[in-house]
C-alpha positions in Angstrom: 67.7 -90.9 -126.3 70.7 -93.2 -126.8 72.8 -90.5 -128.3 71.5 -87.9 -125.7 72.5 -90.3 -122.9 75.8 -91.4 -124.3 76.8 -87.8 -124.8 75.6 -86.9 -121.4 77.7 -89.6 -119.8 80.9 -88.6 -121.7 80.5 -84.9 -120.9 79.7 -85.6 -117.2 82.8 -87.8 -116.9 84.9 -85.0 -118.5 83.5 -82.3 -116.2 83.9 -84.5 -113.0 87.7 -84.8 -113.7 88.3 -81.2 -114.6 90.2 -79.2 -112.0 88.0 -76.1 -112.4 84.8 -78.0 -111.6 83.9 -78.5 -107.9 81.2 -81.2 -108.4 78.9 -82.7 -111.1 75.3 -83.8 -110.4 74.5 -86.5 -112.9 72.8 -89.9 -112.1 75.2 -91.8 -114.4 78.2 -91.0 -112.2 79.1 -93.2 -109.3 79.6 -90.0 -107.2 75.9 -89.1 -107.5 74.2 -89.8 -104.2 71.4 -91.8 -105.8 73.5 -93.6 -108.5 72.6 -97.1 -107.2 68.9 -96.3 -107.3 69.2 -94.7 -110.8 71.0 -97.8 -112.1 68.1 -100.0 -110.9 65.4 -97.7 -112.4 67.0 -96.5 -115.6 68.6 -98.1 -118.7 70.1 -94.7 -119.7 70.8 -91.6 -117.7 69.9 -88.8 -120.2 71.8 -85.6 -120.9 70.6 -83.2 -118.1 73.1 -82.3 -115.4 74.2 -79.5 -113.2 77.7 -78.7 -111.9 79.6 -76.1 -109.9 82.3 -74.1 -111.6 85.1 -72.8 -109.3 85.4 -69.1 -109.3 81.8 -68.4 -108.2 79.6 -66.0 -110.1 82.4 -64.8 -112.4 83.6 -68.4 -113.0 80.1 -69.5 -114.1 79.6 -66.4 -116.2 83.0 -66.8 -117.9 82.2 -70.4 -118.8 78.8 -69.9 -120.3 79.8 -66.8 -122.2 82.9 -68.4 -123.6 81.2 -71.3 -125.4 80.9 -71.5 -129.1 79.1 -74.9 -129.8 76.9 -75.1 -126.7 74.3 -72.4 -126.8 73.3 -70.1 -123.9 69.6 -70.4 -123.1 67.2 -70.5 -120.2 65.2 -73.3 -121.8 66.8 -76.7 -121.6 66.0 -80.1 -123.2 66.4 -79.8 -127.0 68.4 -81.7 -129.5 71.1 -79.1 -129.4 73.3 -78.6 -126.3 72.0 -75.7 -124.1 73.5 -74.2 -121.0 72.3 -71.8 -118.3 74.0 -70.0 -115.4 71.2 -69.3 -112.9 73.2 -66.8 -110.9 73.4 -64.4 -113.8 70.3 -65.4 -115.8 67.2 -66.7 -114.0 68.1 -66.0 -110.4 70.4 -63.1 -110.5 70.4 -59.5 -109.2 68.1 -58.4 -112.1 65.4 -60.5 -110.5 66.0 -58.8 -107.2 67.5 -62.0 -105.8 70.4 -61.6 -103.4 73.2 -64.1 -102.9 71.4 -65.2 -99.7 68.1 -65.7 -101.6 69.9 -67.9 -104.1 71.7 -69.9 -101.4 68.5 -70.5 -99.5 67.0 -71.9 -102.8 70.0 -74.2 -103.4 71.5 -72.0 -106.1 75.2 -71.4 -105.6 77.1 -68.7 -107.5 79.0 -71.1 -109.7 76.0 -73.4 -110.4 75.5 -74.3 -114.1 72.8 -76.3 -115.7 73.5 -78.2 -118.9 71.4 -80.1 -121.3 73.7 -82.2 -123.6 72.4 -82.5 -127.1 73.1 -84.7 -130.1 76.3 -83.0 -131.4 79.6 -84.9 -131.5 80.6 -85.4 -127.9 84.3 -84.5 -128.6 83.2 -81.2 -130.0 81.2 -80.5 -126.9 84.1 -81.4 -124.6 86.5 -79.3 -126.7 84.1 -76.4 -126.4 83.8 -76.8 -122.6 87.6 -77.1 -122.3 88.4 -73.9 -124.2 85.8 -72.0 -122.1 87.0 -73.5 -118.8 90.6 -72.4 -119.8 89.3 -68.8 -119.5 87.9 -69.3 -116.0 90.0 -67.8 -113.2 89.6 -69.4 -109.8 
């Protein structure tokens, strides 16, 4: 859990500063609306996060399909880093969900869910960077 949390913090901080990321939802970041509560209740913040890629549906798809170290999966929470883009995977048109359906459920087009694993955090950040370089927004 220490490695999971440490990696999660580093990746969240990288993403929050990236110009192609709109926002990051991770309790270890001071920008999280419940950060103060999380600090009181938690010693570590884990490796689960969500974030919004600029560029909407295509931006999210480009990111997740451009990764090499982080694996694309609908299941999250293993020792390896896993990523999901709900708009094209679990809540997309193939499930008869419209953009309005997704929005009403709180799922924006660029929403990405990430479970940071135990890999070297610098490898994960480099992987995210090279994939984000491909995103057009």
